[in-house]
C-alpha positions in Angstrom: 0.0 0.0 0.0 1.1 3.6 -0.6 0.7 6.3 2.0 -2.7 7.3 0.7 -4.1 3.7 0.9 -3.8 2.9 -2.8 -2.1 -0.3 -3.9 1.1 0.1 -5.8 1.4 -2.3 -8.8 4.4 -4.5 -8.5 5.7 -6.6 -11.4 7.5 -9.9 -11.0 9.9 -10.3 -13.9 10.5 -13.7 -15.3 7.2 -15.3 -14.0 3.8 -15.4 -15.6 5.2 -13.3 -18.4 1.8 -12.4 -20.0 0.6 -11.2 -16.6 -2.8 -12.9 -16.5 -2.4 -14.9 -13.4 -0.9 -12.0 -11.5 -3.6 -9.7 -12.9 -6.4 -11.9 -11.6 -4.8 -12.6 -8.3 -4.4 -8.9 -7.5 -8.0 -8.0 -8.4 -10.4 -10.3 -6.4 -13.0 -7.5 -6.1 -13.0 -6.8 -9.8 -13.3 -10.5 -10.5 -16.2 -10.9 -8.2 -18.0 -8.0 -9.9 -17.3 -9.5 -13.3 -18.8 -12.8 -12.2 -21.9 -11.0 -11.0 -22.1 -8.9 -14.2 -21.9 -12.1 -16.4 -25.5 -12.9 -15.3 -26.7 -9.4 -15.8 -25.5 -8.0 -19.1 -25.8 -9.3 -22.6 -22.3 -8.6 -24.0 -20.0 -10.9 -22.0 -20.9 -9.2 -18.7 -20.0 -5.7 -19.8 -21.9 -2.6 -20.8 -19.6 -1.6 -23.8 -18.1 -3.9 -26.4 -14.6 -2.6 -25.9 -14.8 -3.6 -22.2 -16.3 -6.9 -23.1 -13.2 -7.6 -25.2 -10.8 -7.1 -22.3 -9.3 -10.3 -21.1 -9.5 -11.8 -18.6 -11.7 -8.9 -17.4 -11.3 -5.1 -17.1 -10.8 -3.4 -13.8 -13.9 -2.1 -12.0 -13.1 1.6 -11.3 -14.1 3.1 -7.9 -13.0 6.7 -8.3 -10.8 8.9 -10.4 -9.0 12.2 -10.4 -6.9 14.0 -12.9 -5.0 11.5 -15.1 -5.4 8.5 -12.7 -8.2 6.0 -11.8 -8.4 3.6 -8.8 -10.1 0.3 -9.0 -12.2 -1.5 -6.4 -9.1 -3.4 -5.3 -7.3 -0.1 -4.5 -5.0 -0.4 -7.6 -4.1 2.9 -9.2 -3.6 3.3 -12.9 -2.5 6.1 -15.3 -5.6 6.3 -17.4 -5.5 6.7 -21.2 -9.1 5.8 -21.8 -10.3 9.2 -20.6 -14.0 8.5 -20.9 -13.5 7.2 -24.4 -12.2 10.6 -25.3 -14.7 12.7 -23.5 -12.4 13.9 -20.7 -10.0 16.4 -22.4 -9.2 17.9 -19.0 -9.0 14.6 -17.1 -11.2 13.1 -14.4 -13.1 15.3 -11.9 -11.8 18.6 -13.1 -12.6 21.1 -10.3 -14.5 23.6 -12.5 -16.6 20.8 -14.0 -17.3 19.3 -10.6 -18.4 22.6 -9.3 -20.7 23.3 -12.2 -22.4 19.9 -11.9 -22.7 20.2 -8.1 -24.3 23.6 -8.4 -26.8 22.5 -11.0 -27.8 19.3 -9.2 -29.0 21.5 -6.3 -31.1 23.6 -8.7 -32.5 20.7 -10.7 -31.5 18.1 -13.3 -34.6 18.1 -15.5 -37.2 20.9 -15.8 -39.2 19.5 -18.6 -39.1 22.9 -20.0 -36.8 25.5 -21.7 -34.0 26.8 -19.5 -31.3 29.5 -19.7 -28.4 27.0 -19.8 -29.5 25.5 -23.2 -29.2 28.9 -24.7 -25.8 29.6 -23.1 -24.5 26.2 -24.2 -25.5 26.7 -27.8 -23.9 30.2 -27.8 -20.7 28.7 -26.4 -20.6 26.1 -29.3 -21.2 28.8 -31.9 -18.4 30.8 -30.5 -16.0 27.9 -31.1 -17.5 26.7 -34.4 -18.2 29.4 -37.1 -20.3 27.1 -39.3 -22.8 26.4 -36.5 -25.5 28.8 -37.5 -28.0 26.6 -35.7 -27.5 23.9 -33.0 -29.6 20.9 -32.0 -28.9 18.9 -28.8 -29.1 15.1 -28.3 -28.1 12.5 -25.7 -25.2 11.2 -27.7 -23.3 11.6 -31.0 -25.0 8.7 -32.7 -28.4 10.3 -32.2 -27.0 13.5 -33.8 -25.7 11.4 -36.8 -29.1 9.8 -37.2 -30.8 13.2 -37.3 -28.3 14.3 -39.9 -29.4 11.5 -42.2 -33.0 12.7 -41.8 -32.1 16.3 -42.5 -30.1 15.4 -45.6 -32.9 13.2 -47.0 -35.5 16.0 -46.5 -33.2 18.5 -48.2 -32.2 16.4 -51.2 -35.2 14.2 -51.6 -32.8 11.3 -52.0 -32.3 8.3 -49.8 -28.8 6.9 -50.2 -25.9 7.7 -47.9 -22.2 7.3 -48.7 -19.9 6.1 -45.9 -16.1 5.5 -45.8 -14.8 2.2 -44.8 -13.5 2.0 -41.2 -15.3 5.3 -40.3 -17.4 4.8 -37.2 -20.6 6.8 -36.8 -22.6 4.6 -34.3 -24.0 1.1 -33.9 -27.5 1.8 -35.4 -28.3 -0.2 -38.5 -28.2 2.9 -40.7 -24.7 3.8 -39.4 -23.1 0.4 -38.7 -19.8 -0.8 -40.2 -21.2 -4.3 -40.0 -22.6 -5.2 -43.4 -25.0 -7.8 -41.8 -26.8 -4.9 -40.1 -26.5 -2.4 -42.9 -28.3 -5.0 -45.1 -31.4 -4.3 -43.1 -31.4 -0.8 -44.6 -31.6 -2.2 -48.2 -29.5 -0.5 -50.8 -29.5 2.9 -49.1 -25.9 2.6 -47.7 -22.7 2.3 -49.7 -19.1 2.0 -48.4 -16.1 3.3 -50.3 -12.4 3.6 -49.5 -10.4 6.8 -49.4 -10.3 6.9 -53.2 -11.5 10.0 -55.1 -12.3 7.9 -58.2 -14.6 5.6 -56.2 -16.2 8.6 -54.5 -16.8 10.4 -57.8 -18.3 7.3 -59.4 -20.9 7.0 -56.7 -21.7 10.7 -56.3 -22.1 11.3 -60.0 -25.0 8.9 -60.0 -26.8 11.7 -58.1 -28.6 9.3 -55.8 -26.9 10.3 -52.6 -28.3 12.6 -50.0 -25.3 12.6 -47.7 -21.6 11.6 -47.6 -20.3 11.1 -44.1 -16.7 11.2 -42.9 -15.1 10.8 -39.5 -12.9 13.7 -38.3 -9.2 12.8 -38.6 -10.0 9.5 -40.3 -11.4 6.1 -39.3 -11.7 5.2 -35.6 -11.0 7.6 -32.8 -9.5 10.6 -34.6 -7.3 8.8 -37.2 -6.3 5.2 -36.6 -6.9 5.1 -40.4 -5.9 8.7 -41.1 -7.5 10.8 -43.8 -5.8 13.7 -45.7 -7.4 17.1 -45.3 -7.0 17.6 -49.1 -9.0 14.5 -49.7 -11.9 15.8 -47.6 -11.7 19.1 -49.4 -12.1 17.3 -52.7 -14.9 15.1 -51.4 -16.7 18.3 -50.2 -16.4 19.8 -53.7 -17.6 16.5 -55.4 -20.5 16.3 -53.0 -21.7 19.9 -53.8 -21.1 19.4 -57.5 -23.6 16.5 -57.4 -26.2 17.9 -55.1 -25.1 15.9 -52.1 -24.6 17.2 -48.5 -21.3 16.6 -46.6 -21.2 15.7 -42.9 -18.1 15.8 -40.8 -18.5 13.5 -37.7 -16.5 15.3 -35.0 -17.9 13.3 -32.1 -14.3 12.3 -31.2 -12.3 15.2 -32.8 -14.6 18.1 -31.9 -12.7 20.7 -29.8 -9.9 18.1 -29.1 -6.8 19.3 -31.0 -7.8 22.9 -31.6 -10.8 25.1 -30.8 -12.5 24.5 -34.2 -11.8 20.7 -34.2 -10.8 18.8 -37.3 -12.8 21.1 -39.6 -10.3 23.9 -38.6 -7.4 21.6 -39.2 -8.7 20.5 -42.6 -9.9 24.0 -43.5 -13.3 22.8 -44.6 -16.8 24.0 -43.9 -19.1 21.0 -43.8 -22.8 21.3 -44.4 -23.5 19.5 -41.2 -21.3 18.7 -38.3 -21.9 16.4 -35.3 -20.3 16.5 -31.9 -20.3 14.5 -28.7 -17.8 13.5 -25.9 -16.0 16.8 -25.1 -18.9 19.0 -25.9 -20.8 17.6 -22.8 -17.9 18.1 -20.4 -18.0 14.4 -19.5 -21.8 14.0 -19.4 -23.9 12.4 -22.1 -24.4 14.8 -25.0 -24.6 15.0 -28.8 -24.9 18.0 -31.1 -25.8 18.6 -34.7 -24.8 21.9 -36.2 -25.4 23.4 -39.6 -26.8 26.3 -41.6 -30.0 28.0 -40.6 -31.7 26.7 -43.7 -30.7 23.1 -43.3 -31.4 23.0 -39.6 -34.9 24.5 -40.1 -35.9 21.2 -41.7 -35.9 19.6 -38.2 -39.2 21.5 -37.6 -40.7 19.4 -40.4 -39.7 16.1 -39.0 -39.8 16.9 -35.3 -37.2 16.0 -32.7 -38.1 14.6 -29.2 -35.8 13.2 -26.6 -36.2 13.2 -22.8 -32.6 14.3 -22.1 -32.0 16.8 -24.9 -30.0 19.7 -23.5 -30.8 18.7 -20.0 -29.6 21.2 -17.4 -26.9 18.9 -15.9 -25.2 18.2 -19.2 -25.6 21.8 -20.2 -23.8 23.0 -17.1 -20.9 20.6 -17.6 -20.7 21.5 -21.3 -20.6 25.2 -20.7 -17.9 24.8 -18.1 -15.8 22.7 -20.5 -16.2 25.1 -23.4 -15.0 28.0 -21.3 -11.7 26.2 -21.1 -11.8 24.8 -24.7 -12.2 28.2 -26.3 -8.8 29.4 -24.9 -7.0 26.6 -26.7 -4.9 25.8 -23.6 -6.2 22.3 -22.8 -5.6 21.3 -26.4 -2.1 22.7 -26.4 -1.3 20.8 -23.2 -2.8 17.5 -24.4 -1.0 17.8 -27.7 2.3 18.5 -26.0 2.1 15.5 -23.7 0.9 13.3 -26.6 4.0 14.4 -28.6 6.3 13.4 -25.8 4.6 10.0 -25.5 4.5 9.4 -29.2 8.2 10.1 -29.6 9.1 8.0 -26.6 7.2 5.0 -27.9 8.7 5.4 -31.4 12.2 5.6 -29.9 11.6 2.3 -28.0 10.2 0.5 -31.0 13.0 1.7 -33.2 15.7 0.7 -30.7 14.2 -2.9 -30.6 14.0 -3.1 -34.4 10.3 -3.6 -34.4 7.8 -2.8 -37.2 5.6 -0.6 -35.0 4.7 3.0 -34.9 3.0 5.5 -32.7 1.1 8.3 -34.5 -1.8 10.7 -34.2 -2.5 14.0 -32.5 -3.7 14.0 -28.9 -4.9 10.4 -29.4 -1.8 8.3 -29.9 -2.4 5.2 -31.9 -0.1 2.2 -31.7 0.3 0.1 -34.8 2.2 -3.2 -34.4 3.0 -5.7 -37.0 5.6 -8.2 -38.3 5.1 -6.8 -41.8 7.9 -4.7 -43.3 7.3 -0.9 -43.5 5.6 0.1 -46.8 6.1 3.8 -46.4 7.9 6.4 -44.3 5.7 7.0 -41.3 5.2 10.4 -39.7 3.3 12.1 -36.9 -0.1 11.4 -38.5 0.5 8.3 -40.7 1.4 4.7 -39.9 4.0 2.9 -42.0 1.3 1.0 -44.0 -1.4 2.2 -46.4 -3.2 -1.1 -46.2 -5.8 -1.1 -43.4 -5.3 -4.8 -42.9 -1.8 -4.2 -41.8 -3.0 -1.9 -39.0 -5.6 -4.6 -38.0 -2.8 -7.2 -38.2 -1.8 -6.7 -34.6 -4.9 -7.9 -32.9 -3.2 -10.6 -30.8 -0.3 -8.2 -30.0 -2.7 -5.5 -28.8 -4.8 -7.8 -26.6 -1.7 -9.0 -24.7 -0.3 -5.4 -24.7 -3.5 -4.2 -23.1 -3.4 -6.8 -20.4 0.3 -6.4 -19.6 0.0 -2.6 -19.4 -2.8 -3.0 -16.9 -0.6 -5.2 -14.7 1.9 -2.3 -14.8 -0.8 0.3 -13.9 -1.6 1.7 -17.3 -5.1 1.6 -18.9 -5.6 2.0 -22.6 -8.3 1.4 -25.2 -7.5 -2.2 -26.1 -3.7 -1.6 -26.2 -4.3 0.2 -29.5 -4.4 3.8 -28.4 -3.5 6.2 -25.6 -6.0 9.1 -25.2 -4.0 11.9 -23.7 -5.6 14.7 -21.6 -4.4 18.1 -20.6 -3.5 16.9 -17.1 -1.2 14.0 -18.0 2.2 14.7 -16.5 5.8 14.1 -17.5 5.9 11.5 -14.7 2.8 9.8 -16.2 4.5 9.7 -19.7 7.7 8.3 -18.3 5.9 5.6 -16.4 4.0 4.7 -19.5 7.0 4.6 -21.8 8.9 2.4 -19.4 6.0 0.0 -19.1 5.5 0.0 -22.9 9.1 -1.0 -23.4 8.9 -3.8 -20.9 5.7 -5.2 -22.5 7.4 -5.2 -25.9 10.3 -7.2 -24.5 7.7 -9.8 -23.3 6.1 -10.0 -26.8 9.6 -10.5 -28.3 10.4 -13.2 -25.7 7.1 -15.0 -26.5 7.9 -14.8 -30.2 4.7 -12.9 -31.1 6.8 -10.0 -32.3 10.1 -10.2 -34.0 12.5 -7.6 -35.5 11.5 -6.9 -39.1 12.4 -4.7 -42.0 11.8 -1.0 -41.3 13.3 0.0 -44.7 15.6 2.4 -43.0 12.9 4.2 -41.1 
């Protein structure tokens, strides 16, 4: 135990080298809760598919502050899940806690209009110039679903163009799983990041909307997209009477005040937000021109928790920080340090792996030779299958990092906040290197051709 009553994670080198036995033995309370949950929840005893995929089970978190979380067994972790990207300023930020506590005492649901919904929308408009009108939802997926309806009303067309590996939600109309999309008939089409493919589809003039995930596919750019590509897609869409939506549920307000639309220098017809915009509470937002957004009055929009006062209070408090650009600067600086440290480690070990991204640091691991020179934003492979190639590596990496007091999203990404410290980064880099040594010892990873990079 440390002086504050939290358990310090201790590794035992040379024994149980994938860490599973040690992990389970040190977490009896989490294991007990997992066993209870198995008879309660449909997806392997978890309430989110990413947590269901954690083997042998994920830690059950009791409380959190700043960049750290503590589980029910008293084990403390440096946290890089950060509320799946919602917590730009870390856990329990004092100004957000104060805003929520104050509002709880005033009321959490009035069933009526209230001043905070106006103030929240004005705060969003101050950050996002293209947001002439704002509509609130309970999550980003709901905002994306309303965007489909608005686009169909505007264009009198039914089809929607999606990019492969771009996530917009689990609903059938949005799902990446073709088995579920099939239920929507022939209204959904998937294309790769290829302008010729996009043009061939849009020139049919059947599409109401083309949707793209900010930064690229999966959490801000695991499969990165070039800003110039989206600029061209926007032009193609308008040339063919199709609306363009940028899904900024992950990237909105994350790396700069204006999100990825500012980075890419584009003005989407419609933009969706979630995560950060709610200050850590459930929220979704659809923004667009006054003309487009007025179409919502034709179809109607209900929702018990739309712009509820509690989420509005947290969102306003968050955006007061976001508009300064300071949280983004701090998160990007720490992410840069972590990214460079991980790349130095992989380079020194001769591994074909690369850390890339902005304030969300993606880890690509493979035994395939590098196909291209990687950089801050791009992995060393153009082929998405090469990025997916490391599934077994990432699962073990996730487990081993947890045994060393580091939580990630599946061992595939580190979501960095403005409150991660140099000490956090140093602990993480050290643990990352030790985990790679284990993967090398097991023979799962081996030195491969980096083609001089």
